[in-house]
C-alpha positions in Angstrom: 142.7 93.9 95.4 139.4 93.1 97.0 138.8 96.8 97.7 138.4 97.5 94.0 137.4 94.1 92.5 134.6 91.6 93.3 134.9 89.2 96.2 135.8 86.2 94.0 139.1 87.8 93.0 140.7 85.8 95.8 140.2 82.6 93.9 142.5 83.2 90.9 145.0 84.9 93.2 145.0 81.9 95.5 145.2 79.5 92.6 148.2 81.4 91.1 150.0 81.8 94.4 149.7 78.0 95.2 150.7 77.1 91.6 153.8 79.2 92.0 154.9 78.6 95.6 153.1 75.7 97.4 155.4 72.9 98.7 152.7 70.3 99.2 148.9 69.9 99.2 148.5 70.7 102.9 150.7 73.8 102.6 148.7 75.0 99.6 145.3 74.5 101.4 146.3 75.9 104.7 148.1 79.0 103.3 145.0 79.9 101.2 142.6 79.1 103.9 144.2 80.9 106.8 145.4 83.9 104.7 141.9 84.7 103.5 140.3 83.8 106.8 142.5 86.4 108.6 141.9 88.9 105.8 138.1 88.6 105.8 137.7 88.5 109.6 140.0 91.5 109.9 138.1 93.5 107.2 134.8 92.5 108.8 135.9 93.7 112.2 137.3 96.9 110.6 133.9 97.7 109.2 131.7 96.3 112.0 133.2 97.6 115.2 132.8 101.4 114.4 129.1 101.1 113.9 128.4 99.0 117.0 128.1 95.8 115.0 124.6 96.9 113.8 124.6 95.2 110.4 126.3 92.0 111.7 123.6 91.7 114.4 120.8 92.2 111.9 122.3 89.6 109.6 122.5 87.2 112.6 118.8 87.8 113.3 118.0 87.2 109.7 120.0 83.9 109.9 117.9 82.9 112.9 120.7 83.1 115.5 119.6 83.5 119.1 119.4 87.0 120.4 122.7 87.2 122.3 125.5 89.6 122.5 127.8 87.5 120.3 125.6 87.3 117.2 128.0 89.5 115.3 131.0 87.3 116.2 129.3 84.3 114.7 128.4 86.2 111.6 131.9 87.5 111.1 133.3 83.9 111.6 130.9 82.5 109.1 131.8 85.2 106.6 135.5 84.4 107.1 134.9 80.7 106.8 133.1 81.1 103.4 136.0 83.1 101.9 138.6 80.8 103.5 137.1 77.7 102.1 136.9 79.2 98.6 140.6 80.3 98.8 141.7 77.0 100.3 140.2 74.9 97.6 141.4 77.1 94.9 144.9 77.0 96.3 144.7 73.2 96.4 143.5 73.2 92.8 146.5 75.4 91.8 148.9 73.1 93.5 147.4 70.0 91.8 147.3 71.7 88.5 151.0 72.3 88.7 151.5 68.7 89.7 149.5 67.6 86.7 151.7 69.7 84.4 154.9 68.1 85.5 156.3 65.9 82.7 157.8 62.7 84.0 161.4 61.9 83.1 162.0 59.1 80.6 164.1 56.3 82.0 
């Protein structure tokens, strides 16, 4: 869905998926985190490798990273981390929202 919608579409999707399927809090966070991390790093590599990592190296220079051959890797990992944290915390929120909606049984 991220090909057609804004980047933040991952947040309601992660929230809904964890609301529906998460078994516990760590499962919710880790599923959202690693799923989006792999997705964003893979997409960044897909777009960065064909052009010789030109844009990623320029962003690395703009961020003040040292002039090395691995600037683009650091930029891609930072990008993946941003999306992964957003999805992980939204997944966690979805799980906790489902837990808050559970009505306790009367004794």
